[in-house]
C-alpha positions as CSV (number, residue, x, y, z in Angstrom):
1,M,-82.9,208.5,-55.0
2,S,-84.5,209.1,-58.4
3,G,-85.6,205.5,-58.9
4,R,-88.0,206.0,-56.0
5,F,-90.0,208.9,-57.4
6,F,-92.5,206.8,-59.2
7,H,-93.3,203.1,-59.1
8,L,-93.8,202.6,-62.9
9,A,-90.1,201.7,-63.0
10,A,-90.4,199.5,-59.9
11,A,-93.4,197.7,-61.3
12,A,-91.6,197.1,-64.5
13,A,-88.6,195.8,-62.7
14,V,-90.5,193.4,-60.5
15,A,-92.5,192.2,-63.5
16,A,-89.3,191.5,-65.4
17,A,-88.2,189.0,-62.7
18,V,-88.3,185.4,-63.5
19,L,-91.6,184.1,-62.0
20,V,-93.1,180.7,-61.8
21,P,-96.1,180.4,-64.2
22,A,-99.4,179.2,-62.5
23,S,-103.1,178.9,-63.3
24,G,-106.1,180.1,-61.3
25,S,-106.9,183.3,-59.5
26,G,-105.9,182.2,-56.0
27,Q,-102.8,180.6,-54.5
28,T,-103.3,177.0,-53.6
29,T,-102.7,176.3,-50.0
30,K,-99.6,174.1,-49.6
31,P,-100.0,171.3,-47.0
32,V,-98.0,171.6,-43.9
33,S,-95.0,169.4,-44.0
34,A,-94.1,166.8,-41.4
35,W,-90.4,167.9,-41.8
36,T,-88.7,168.6,-38.5
37,P,-86.3,171.5,-38.5
38,P,-83.1,171.6,-36.5
39,R,-83.1,173.4,-33.1
40,T,-81.2,176.4,-31.8
41,P,-79.2,176.0,-28.6
42,D,-82.2,177.2,-26.6
43,G,-84.6,174.7,-28.3
44,Q,-86.4,176.9,-30.8
45,P,-87.0,175.5,-34.3
46,D,-84.2,177.1,-36.3
47,L,-85.5,179.4,-39.1
48,Q,-82.3,181.4,-39.3
49,G,-80.8,182.5,-42.6
50,F,-81.5,184.7,-45.6
51,W,-84.9,184.4,-47.2
52,A,-86.8,185.9,-50.1
53,N,-90.3,185.8,-51.6
54,Q,-90.4,183.1,-54.3
55,G,-91.9,184.1,-57.6
56,R,-94.5,186.6,-56.4
57,R,-92.7,189.8,-57.3
58,L,-95.8,191.4,-58.8
59,A,-97.4,191.4,-55.4
60,T,-95.9,194.7,-54.5
61,Y,-97.9,196.1,-57.5
62,N,-101.3,194.5,-56.7
63,I,-101.9,191.9,-54.0
64,E,-105.3,191.1,-55.6
65,G,-103.9,190.5,-59.1
66,P,-104.0,190.0,-61.9
67,A,-101.6,192.6,-63.2
68,D,-103.2,195.0,-65.7
69,P,-101.0,194.9,-68.9
70,T,-101.7,198.6,-69.4
71,H,-100.2,199.4,-66.1
72,V,-97.3,196.9,-65.8
73,M,-94.9,195.8,-68.4
74,L,-94.6,192.0,-68.4
75,S,-91.6,190.3,-69.9
76,G,-90.3,186.8,-70.1
77,N,-92.4,184.3,-68.1
78,A,-93.4,187.0,-65.5
79,T,-96.9,185.6,-65.4
80,D,-97.5,184.7,-61.8
81,D,-99.8,187.6,-61.0
82,R,-102.4,185.6,-59.1
83,S,-103.8,187.1,-55.9
84,L,-101.9,186.6,-52.7
85,I,-105.2,186.2,-50.9
86,V,-106.2,182.6,-50.1
87,D,-109.3,183.5,-48.0
88,P,-111.8,184.5,-49.2
89,A,-111.6,182.2,-52.2
90,D,-112.2,185.0,-54.8
91,G,-108.8,186.5,-54.0
92,K,-110.3,189.9,-53.2
93,V,-109.9,192.1,-50.1
94,P,-113.3,192.1,-48.4
95,Y,-113.6,195.9,-48.2
96,Q,-116.6,197.8,-46.9
97,P,-118.1,199.8,-49.8
98,W,-116.5,203.1,-48.7
99,A,-113.1,201.5,-48.4
100,R,-113.4,199.8,-51.9
101,A,-114.2,203.2,-53.3
102,R,-111.1,204.7,-51.7
103,Q,-108.9,202.0,-53.0
104,Q,-110.4,202.2,-56.5
105,D,-109.6,206.0,-56.5
106,V,-106.0,205.3,-55.9
107,F,-105.9,202.5,-58.5
108,D,-107.4,204.8,-61.1
109,H,-104.9,207.6,-60.4
110,H,-101.7,205.9,-59.3
111,L,-100.2,206.3,-62.8
112,N,-101.2,210.0,-63.0
113,P,-101.6,211.2,-59.4
114,T,-103.3,214.4,-58.6
115,R,-103.2,214.2,-54.8
116,W,-100.7,212.9,-52.3
117,E,-103.0,210.0,-51.4
118,H,-102.5,208.7,-55.0
119,V,-98.8,208.2,-54.4
120,D,-97.5,205.0,-52.9
121,P,-96.1,205.8,-49.4
122,H,-93.0,203.7,-50.2
123,T,-92.2,206.1,-53.1
124,R,-91.9,208.8,-50.4
125,C,-89.4,206.7,-48.5
126,F,-91.8,205.5,-45.8
127,V,-91.3,202.0,-44.3
128,S,-93.2,199.3,-46.2
129,G,-94.8,197.7,-43.2
130,I,-96.3,194.2,-42.7
131,P,-96.6,192.1,-44.8
132,R,-95.1,194.1,-47.7
133,I,-91.6,193.7,-46.4
134,F,-91.8,190.0,-47.2
135,Y,-92.5,190.4,-50.9
136,Q,-89.8,193.1,-51.5
137,G,-86.2,191.9,-51.4
138,T,-84.1,189.7,-49.2
139,F,-84.4,189.5,-45.4
140,Q,-82.6,187.8,-42.6
141,I,-84.0,185.9,-39.6
142,L,-81.9,185.8,-36.5
143,Q,-82.8,184.0,-33.2
144,T,-81.5,184.5,-29.7
145,P,-82.9,183.1,-26.4
146,G,-86.4,184.6,-26.1
147,Y,-86.4,186.6,-29.3
148,V,-86.7,186.3,-33.1
149,V,-85.3,189.2,-35.1
150,V,-86.1,190.0,-38.7
151,L,-83.7,192.3,-40.6
152,Q,-85.0,193.6,-43.9
153,E,-82.7,194.7,-46.7
154,F,-85.4,196.9,-48.1
155,N,-85.3,200.4,-46.5
156,H,-83.5,199.2,-43.4
157,A,-86.6,197.9,-41.7
158,Y,-86.3,195.5,-38.8
159,R,-88.5,193.7,-36.2
160,I,-87.7,192.4,-32.8
161,I,-90.2,189.8,-31.7
162,P,-90.2,188.7,-28.0
163,L,-91.3,185.2,-27.2
164,D,-91.8,185.6,-23.4
165,G,-95.5,186.3,-23.4
166,R,-95.2,189.9,-22.4
167,P,-98.3,192.1,-23.0
168,H,-98.7,194.3,-26.0
169,L,-98.0,198.0,-25.9
170,S,-100.9,200.4,-25.3
171,E,-103.3,200.7,-28.2
172,H,-102.7,204.4,-28.2
173,I,-99.1,203.8,-29.5
174,K,-98.9,203.4,-33.3
175,L,-95.8,202.1,-35.0
176,W,-94.8,201.6,-38.6
177,M,-94.0,197.9,-38.1
178,G,-96.5,197.4,-35.3
179,D,-95.9,195.7,-32.0
180,S,-95.1,192.0,-32.4
181,R,-95.4,189.2,-29.9
182,G,-94.4,185.7,-30.8
183,R,-94.9,182.1,-29.7
184,W,-94.3,178.6,-31.1
185,E,-97.0,176.2,-32.0
186,G,-95.0,173.1,-32.7
187,N,-92.6,174.1,-35.5
188,T,-94.7,177.1,-36.6
189,L,-93.8,180.6,-35.4
190,V,-97.0,182.5,-34.7
191,V,-96.7,186.3,-34.4
192,D,-99.5,188.6,-33.1
193,V,-99.2,192.2,-34.3
194,T,-101.0,195.2,-32.9
195,S,-100.4,199.0,-32.7
196,K,-99.9,199.4,-36.4
197,N,-100.2,202.9,-37.8
198,D,-102.4,203.5,-40.9
199,R,-99.7,205.0,-43.1
200,T,-98.5,201.8,-44.8
201,R,-100.2,200.0,-47.7
202,F,-100.1,196.5,-49.1
203,D,-99.2,197.5,-52.6
204,I,-98.8,200.3,-55.2
205,V,-102.4,200.4,-56.2
206,G,-103.7,201.5,-52.8
207,D,-104.9,198.4,-50.9
208,F,-104.9,199.6,-47.2
209,H,-105.8,199.0,-43.6
210,S,-106.7,201.3,-40.6
211,D,-104.6,201.8,-37.4
212,G,-106.9,199.3,-35.8
213,V,-105.8,196.3,-37.8
214,H,-104.9,193.1,-36.0
215,I,-102.4,190.9,-37.8
216,R,-101.7,187.2,-37.1
217,E,-98.7,185.8,-38.9
218,R,-97.6,182.1,-39.2
219,F,-94.1,181.1,-40.4
220,T,-94.2,177.3,-41.1
221,P,-91.0,175.6,-42.3
222,L,-91.8,173.1,-45.0
223,D,-88.2,171.9,-45.6
224,A,-84.7,173.1,-45.1
225,D,-85.1,175.8,-47.8
226,T,-88.8,176.7,-47.7
227,I,-91.1,178.6,-45.3
228,R,-94.8,179.1,-45.8
229,Y,-95.8,182.5,-44.6
230,E,-99.5,183.3,-43.9
231,A,-100.9,186.6,-42.5
232,T,-104.5,187.2,-41.4
233,F,-105.8,190.7,-41.2
234,D,-108.7,191.6,-39.0
235,D,-109.9,195.2,-39.3
236,P,-113.6,195.9,-38.7
237,Q,-113.1,199.6,-39.5
238,V,-112.2,198.7,-43.1
239,Y,-113.2,195.1,-44.0
240,T,-116.4,193.1,-43.8
241,R,-114.5,190.1,-42.5
242,P,-110.9,189.0,-41.8
243,F,-108.9,187.9,-44.8
244,T,-105.7,185.8,-45.2
245,M,-102.8,186.0,-47.7
246,A,-100.0,183.5,-48.2
247,L,-96.5,183.5,-49.6
248,T,-93.8,181.0,-50.2
249,L,-90.4,182.1,-48.8
250,G,-87.3,180.4,-50.1
251,R,-83.8,180.4,-48.8
252,A,-81.9,183.1,-50.7
253,V,-78.4,182.1,-49.8
254,R,-77.4,178.5,-49.1
255,G,-74.4,176.6,-47.7
256,E,-71.0,178.2,-47.3
257,A,-72.0,181.3,-49.1
258,A,-74.4,182.2,-46.3
259,R,-71.4,182.5,-43.9
260,S,-70.0,185.6,-45.7
261,Y,-73.2,187.0,-47.2
262,Q,-74.4,190.4,-45.9
263,L,-77.5,192.3,-46.5
264,M,-77.0,195.2,-48.9
265,E,-77.7,198.8,-48.0
266,E,-80.9,200.0,-49.7
267,A,-81.3,203.6,-48.6
268,C,-83.9,206.3,-49.4
269,H,-83.4,210.0,-48.7
270,E,-86.1,211.4,-46.4
271,G,-85.9,214.8,-48.1
272,E,-87.0,213.3,-51.4
273,R,-88.3,216.0,-53.8
274,N,-89.4,213.8,-56.6
275,T,-93.0,213.4,-55.5
276,P,-93.8,217.2,-55.3
277,T,-92.0,217.7,-58.6
278,M,-94.0,214.9,-60.2
279,L,-97.3,216.3,-59.0
280,F,-96.3,219.8,-60.1
281,N,-95.4,218.6,-63.6
282,L,-98.6,216.6,-64.0
283,E,-100.7,219.6,-62.9
284,S,-98.9,222.0,-65.2
285,G,-98.9,219.6,-68.2
286,R,-95.1,219.3,-68.3
287,P,-93.4,216.1,-69.3
């Protein structure tokens, strides 16, 4: 798919989306609602339906924000480029010095890459990983007795989250989406994720984690059409301390329309040749 070969087009497209203007560098924490969601037949709080990131489409470019106007074309009111990070308060990933230098190298070269490491893995058709799947496209939550299932429209990703307290997989097994185990804390779905590989990134400009990252997610329904999503990342190999990011997820399809709605196929060919062609052209000076 030629649209994948470079994320300039993707960055421009997400920036052109209609976003909610906001002030400040960090995202204000929204208070937890006292709203009580309906229950599934087995008693789980019902989060089922089609959901999408609300107004933070620029996150796939840079989770720290703000968007550099020399890198991303902004149009309309696409101004909500605040950091997704709510802790620490400065909105920055608390990298160790070597890790910040590595991320900065990707940031400096992502428009004109000279090595494979400068190219966003998603451009090469790899799975986006957690939490990036939640700020790219529509996804569906399904619930069955003992499980929560997340189906992602973007690149056919999916997660099956058991709720029965079973132990995690061996730490020697590394997966693109990690190994998830869920539980309910009141109306909040809490998901513990281990066994992630280190081949996914948070964004186009190179924010990353190691294969030792431990992720704790919280899905809190605020009303019938809104979920607050929070994810905390603990990775002593890369960060000086854990950090937390937050998103507002809104119901993408409501009412009777949801009965017939289906996720679209968004495919990417694994034999993609655009990346090596791009690197060759840059090295040779070709347009």
